[in-house]
Structure formats: structure tokens, C-alpha cells
C-alpha positions in Angstrom: 17.7 15.8 7.0 18.4 14.8 3.2 17.8 17.3 0.6 18.9 18.6 -2.9 21.2 21.3 -3.7 20.4 24.3 -5.8 21.5 22.4 -8.9 18.5 20.0 -8.5 16.1 22.6 -7.2 16.4 24.9 -10.0 14.8 22.4 -12.4 11.6 22.3 -10.3 8.6 22.3 -10.8 8.6 20.1 -13.8 5.8 21.2 -15.9 6.6 19.7 -19.2 8.2 16.8 -21.0 11.5 18.9 -21.9 11.8 19.9 -18.3 12.2 16.2 -17.4 14.9 15.6 -20.1 16.7 18.9 -19.1 16.8 17.4 -15.4 18.1 14.0 -16.7 20.9 15.8 -19.0 21.9 17.8 -16.1 22.2 14.9 -13.9 24.1 13.0 -16.6 26.5 15.9 -16.7 27.1 16.0 -13.0 30.6 15.2 -12.2 29.3 13.3 -8.9 27.3 11.2 -11.3 23.3 11.0 -11.7 21.4 10.7 -8.7 19.5 7.4 -9.1 17.1 7.9 -6.5 16.0 11.4 -7.4 15.6 10.2 -11.2 13.6 7.2 -10.4 11.4 9.1 -8.2 10.6 11.8 -10.8 10.2 9.2 -13.6 8.1 7.0 -11.7 5.8 10.0 -10.4 5.4 11.1 -14.1 4.6 7.6 -15.2 2.2 7.0 -12.4 0.3 10.4 -13.3 0.0 9.6 -17.1 -0.9 5.8 -16.7 -2.0 4.3 -13.3 -3.9 7.5 -12.4 -5.1 8.5 -15.8 -9.0 8.7 -15.8 -10.0 6.4 -18.6 -13.2 4.8 -18.9 -13.8 1.2 -20.0 -16.0 2.3 -22.6 -13.4 5.0 -24.1 -13.4 4.6 -27.7 -9.9 3.5 -28.5 -10.0 5.5 -31.8 -9.9 8.8 -30.1 -7.0 10.4 -29.0 -6.8 11.3 -25.2 -6.6 14.8 -24.4 -2.7 15.8 -23.9 -1.6 16.3 -20.4 1.3 16.5 -18.3 1.5 16.4 -14.5 3.3 19.1 -12.5 5.9 17.5 -10.4 6.7 19.7 -7.3 9.8 19.9 -5.5 8.3 19.2 -2.1 7.0 15.8 -3.2 10.0 14.7 -4.7 12.1 16.0 -1.8 9.8 14.3 0.7 10.1 10.9 -0.9 13.7 11.1 -1.5 14.2 12.1 2.2 12.1 9.2 3.1 14.2 6.8 1.1 17.4 8.2 2.7 16.2 7.9 6.1 15.0 4.4 5.6 18.3 3.3 4.2 20.5 5.2 6.7 18.5 4.1 9.7 18.6 0.5 8.8 22.4 0.1 8.6 25.0 0.5 11.4 27.7 1.7 9.4 30.3 1.1 12.1 30.2 -2.5 11.3 31.2 -2.1 8.0 34.2 -1.0 5.6 33.6 2.6 4.3 35.5 2.3 1.0 33.8 -0.8 -0.9 31.0 -3.0 -0.1 31.0 -6.3 1.6 28.6 -9.2 1.0 27.3 -8.8 4.5 26.4 -5.2 3.7 24.9 -6.1 0.2 22.6 -8.6 2.2 21.6 -6.1 4.8 20.7 -3.3 2.3 18.7 -5.8 0.3 17.0 -7.0 3.3 15.9 -3.3 4.1 14.4 -3.0 0.7 12.7 -6.4 1.0 11.1 -5.5 4.6 9.1 -2.6 3.2 7.8 -4.5 0.3 4.0 -5.8 0.7 3.8 -9.7 0.7 1.5 -10.1 -2.2 2.7 -11.6 -5.3 2.6 -9.2 -8.1 5.4 -10.3 -10.7 5.0 -8.9 -14.2 2.4 -6.2 -13.1 3.1 -2.9 -14.9 4.4 0.4 -13.2 6.4 -1.3 -10.4 9.9 -0.5 -11.4 10.6 2.7 -9.6 11.2 4.1 -6.3 8.1 6.1 -6.6 6.1 2.8 -6.6 8.5 1.5 -3.7 7.8 4.6 -1.6 4.2 5.3 -2.1 2.9 1.7 -2.6 5.5 -0.5 -1.1 5.8 -2.4 -4.3 8.6 -3.2 -6.7 9.0 -5.9 -9.4 12.3 -7.9 -10.0 14.1 -5.1 -11.7 13.0 -2.6 -9.3 14.3 -4.3 -6.4 17.8 -4.5 -7.8 17.6 -1.1 -8.9 16.5 0.2 -5.3 19.6 -1.7 -3.9 21.9 0.1 -6.1 20.3 3.5 -5.4 20.7 2.7 -1.6 24.3 2.0 -1.8 24.7 5.4 -3.7 22.8 7.1 -0.9 25.3 5.4 1.5 28.3 6.8 -0.4 29.5 3.6 -2.0 30.6 3.7 -5.8 31.4 0.0 -6.4 28.0 -1.4 -6.3 26.2 -1.4 -9.7 23.5 -3.3 -11.7 24.3 -6.5 -13.7 21.4 -7.2 -16.2 20.5 -10.1 -18.5 17.3 -10.2 -20.6 15.1 -11.6 -17.7 17.1 -11.0 -14.4 18.9 -8.5 -12.5 21.7 -8.6 -9.6 24.5 -6.8 -8.4 28.5 -6.6 -8.8 30.5 -5.0 -6.1 33.9 -5.0 -4.5 37.3 -4.2 -6.0 37.0 -4.1 -9.7 33.4 -5.4 -9.4 34.7 -8.9 -8.9 31.9 -9.9 -6.6 28.3 -10.8 -7.4 25.2 -11.2 -5.3 21.5 -12.0 -5.8 19.4 -9.1 -4.4 16.0 -9.9 -6.0 14.0 -13.1 -7.3 13.3 -14.7 -10.4 10.1 -16.7 -10.4 8.9 -17.7 -7.0 10.4 -18.6 -4.0 14.0 -17.3 -4.2 14.1 -14.9 -1.2 16.7 -17.1 0.4 19.2 -16.4 -2.3 19.7 -12.7 -1.3 23.3 -12.0 -0.7 24.5 -15.2 -2.4 27.1 -15.1 -5.1 26.1 -15.9 -8.7 28.3 -18.9 -9.3 30.4 -19.0 -12.3 29.5 -22.4 -13.2 26.0 -21.1 -13.3 26.6 -18.1 -15.2 28.5 -19.9 -17.9 25.7 -22.4 -18.5 22.6 -20.5 -17.8 20.7 -18.3 -20.2 19.2 -16.4 -17.3 22.6 -15.0 -16.7 23.5 -14.6 -20.4 26.2 -17.3 -20.2 28.4 -15.2 -18.3 28.1 -12.1 -20.7 25.6 -10.1 -18.7 25.5 -6.3 -19.1 27.7 -4.7 -16.1 26.2 -1.2 -15.7 28.1 2.3 -15.0 25.9 4.8 -13.1 24.8 6.4 -16.5 23.9 2.9 -17.9 21.9 2.5 -14.7 19.9 5.5 -15.8 19.6 3.9 -19.2 18.1 0.9 -17.6 15.7 3.1 -15.9 14.6 4.8 -18.8 14.2 1.6 -20.9 12.2 0.2 -18.1 9.4 2.9 -18.5 5.9 1.5 -19.1 3.7 3.8 -21.1 0.7 1.5 -21.0 -2.5 2.7 -19.4 -4.6 -0.4 -20.2 -3.7 -3.5 -22.1 -5.0 -1.7 -25.4 -4.1 2.0 -24.7 -0.9 3.8 -24.3 0.2 7.3 -23.0 1.4 9.1 -26.1 3.1 11.6 -23.5 4.8 9.0 -21.6 6.2 7.1 -24.8 7.5 10.4 -26.3 9.2 11.1 -23.1 10.7 7.8 -23.0 11.8 8.4 -26.6 13.3 11.8 -25.8 15.3 10.6 -23.1 16.6 7.5 -25.1 17.9 10.0 -27.8 19.6 12.0 -24.9 21.3 9.0 -23.6 22.1 7.9 -27.1 23.5 11.4 -27.9 25.9 10.9 -24.7 26.8 7.4 -25.9 25.4 5.5 -22.8 23.3 3.1 -25.0 26.4 1.4 -26.5 26.1 -1.7 -24.6 
């Protein structure tokens, strides 16, 4: 059964914004690298409690400041969702068929298929709060970035260190292989691109397309993947009201990442 070490467990329960920041800093200082699935579940749970499940009436006076709150994030909930993610990923891949040292295109396609198979079939592009593994594991929904991030997190669970996020302003895919020389689509942009999963991003496309930053996309390290996760936090409660707690937490996390020089790119 998947679980956490004492290093992770000592931070729980998370009862304040500072406790979440402390967990992130500890993970960034971990010699094994930050645990993407753990952090995505935690930040998604906090965002969900402070935005989606925030009890705000349609008649709420927008000039009033909402009463400050911060949810208590228990270890049992996070560990249960983490175990579910690990089990789903590992049960869906026959590792005897693939190389153990670096990922292959066939394995990238297989892992992306696992993530896709759990998603609801409704179309929800551009909806808020669907970028985290918490959304994936509790509601079977992910946005474009969320799918690519989930694939990278799944490869970390499988023990691969060569699969990383590639990001442009409006798209995400993965790089893998020796020196990150291979590329693969794992998510969509627009509608109807499901059949591109596993296909390489052609050089002639990247050099000419704004979608791929003309071949100058940001290739992430593990720490930069955490930075992308934090940048994707959405503090909106409604179209006219934001969670100040969520916005402040995002700011604190961005400062922590900046201090550790993970926002340079």
C-alpha cells in the first residue's frame, strides 16, 4: 500500500497557510525531489475548500470581506487519495513490457491513456479549479494543464525521472528519453485532439507555431513543475469574488519558490 514517510507525516494536519508553505519548502529541499502528487492533492484540497465549497450567497454584498477561514487538511484524506492515485497508475501498467531506466513513447501513451480513462466525458475546457490531482481523484475532471501534470506525476510514481512538463503560454506536453530529447502530446488544445496522445511534437510544427512558442517552450525540472502548479492556483470563488486566503497562500508559495530560484524561467 502506498503511503508517506515520517518526513511528510510530520506536517499534518495542515491547519494554516504557513503549514502548507512549510510542507512545500520541505518538499523542495528533499534530496529525492518534491512529491508532485502529494503537493497537488494538498493544494487542490485547500483550493476546493476555499473556493468551490465556500458558502457564498448570490446576494452577498461584494463590498463585505468574507470571514477568514482556513480548512484543516488531515493526513488520512491526503494519504487515501494519494494511495488511490498510486494504485490506479501501477495497476494500469505492466512494467515487464517496458524499460525501467527511461520512458518510451509506448509507455507515455499508456500512462496518458490511464489518466484519460478516468476522466468524465463532458466538455469543460476553461472551467476553474480543475488543474489539480484533487479534482481528478474526487471528481474525475482535469483541464488541459491538469492532464499533462497528472501524466508527469504518474511517471514519478512509477520511478521515472526523465519525464517532464513542457509549457507554452496556452499548451502543455511532455518531454522524455535521454536528455529529454523526445516529445509527446498527452493532453488536448481545443476540441477533438484525443487521437494525438503519444504523438511527437514535430520540429516543423514547433518552429512555426505560436502554440509551441516557436520551439522555445519552457522545459521544467521537478521544482519548476511545482512552480507551474502554484502558478495555476485559482483563488476565484465567483466571477466577481476571490478568496483572499487562497490568493495570499499562492503569493507566499511564489515567494518561497522565488527565494529558492525556481522561478527564473
